[in-house]
C-alpha positions in Angstrom: 0.0 0.0 0.0 1.3 3.4 -0.9 0.9 6.5 1.3 0.3 6.5 5.0 -2.5 5.7 7.4 -3.0 6.6 11.0 -2.6 3.8 13.6 -6.0 4.7 14.9 -7.5 4.1 11.5 -5.8 0.8 11.1 -7.2 -0.2 14.5 -10.7 1.0 13.6 -10.6 -0.9 10.3 -9.5 -4.0 12.2 -12.5 -3.5 14.6 -10.2 -3.4 17.7 -12.4 -2.0 20.6 -11.1 1.2 22.2 -10.7 -0.7 25.5 -8.2 -3.1 23.9 -6.2 -0.7 21.8 -3.6 -0.1 24.5 -2.7 -3.8 24.2 -1.7 -3.6 20.6 2.0 -3.6 20.1 3.8 -1.4 17.6 7.3 -2.0 16.3 9.1 1.1 15.1 12.6 2.4 14.3 14.0 5.9 13.9 12.2 6.3 10.5 8.7 5.3 11.8 6.4 2.4 12.2 7.5 -1.0 10.8 4.7 -3.2 12.1 1.4 -2.9 13.9 1.8 -6.4 15.4 -0.7 -8.9 13.9 -2.4 -6.3 11.8 -0.2 -4.5 9.2 3.3 -4.2 8.0 4.9 -1.1 6.5 5.9 -1.4 2.8 9.5 -0.6 3.7 9.6 -3.5 6.1 8.7 -6.2 3.5 11.5 -8.7 2.7 12.2 -9.1 -1.0 14.8 -10.5 -3.3 17.2 -7.8 -2.4 16.9 -8.3 1.3 20.2 -8.8 3.0 19.3 -8.7 6.7 16.0 -9.4 8.5 14.7 -9.2 12.1 12.5 -12.0 13.2 10.1 -10.9 16.0 7.2 -12.6 17.7 4.8 -11.8 20.5 4.2 -14.2 23.4 1.1 -14.2 25.5 3.0 -16.2 28.2 2.2 -14.5 31.5 4.1 -17.0 33.7 6.7 -15.3 35.9 
């Protein structure tokens, strides 16, 4: 997707209730958002044929301490 979209609009489109929006994780770097976890990835963060390095991330719901 070209252009930009507000995080709040992505959450609205995904039908995330307002009470749960503070639980959504966002991965960003100095240039901006890379991934709204589980919902949307930035175009500049997509791996392609020319990709040399990649960061593998995951979210765990493990609440054991």
